[in-house]
C-alpha positions, 0 to 999 in steps of 0.5 A: 172484587168491587166494593159497593159505593153510594153517594151521599149529599153533603148537607149544611145548616145554620141555626140562629137564635137571639133571646133577652135574659133578665139577668146581668151578663156575668150570671147569664154567662155562668148559666150558659156554662152550667147548661153546657156542663154538669147541669145540662138537661134534655128537652124532656127534663132528663139530666144529661150531664156533660163535662166542660173544660172552660179554657181554650182547647178545653174538651166538651164531652159526655162522661158515661163513667168507666172510661166510656163517653162521647167527645162533642168538641173543643173550646175554640174561643172563650172570653168570659163573660161575652163569648164561648165558641165550640167546634167539633162533632157534637152529637153527630157520630158520622162525618160532620163538623160543627161550630157553636157560638154563644155571644152575650152582650150587656144591655143595662141590667139585661143580657142579649144572648145570640146563639149560632150553630153551623154544621157541614157534613153527611148529616142525617135527616133526623138531625136536621129535623130535631136539632132546632127543637133541642137548641131551642130548649137549651137556649131557653134553659140558659135564660131560666138558669140565669134569671133564677140566679139573678132572683137569688142575688 
């Protein structure tokens, strides 16, 4: 008996974004960790709490309770307050791997955040189209959280 097969193309993409944050680097790094963790929020404003174990090899996952959830990745590199890199499947429940990089640089009282998402695999067209919208929101939210922290300091 023959098994039907199909051929799917391997896709790759890179999303890069650089923003200036009106907050010190330490507060900007805290804001990145918050958006990646318990204070994560989706573009519609809906809470999307994640768990982030902020150490090398730490997990990044969505905990749905009752031993249910979604594994998104592991921390590959963390060098507070300048860098966090995560690798893993992220939100992709198919054959793909991803690498995220949040690189921060102090510029006086400001911080420059450089974000990069690279992916390779059997990536669905919906993800290719929606990914930039989601990351744009998440990066902007990091800026907002950091600037709110700075105003309160």
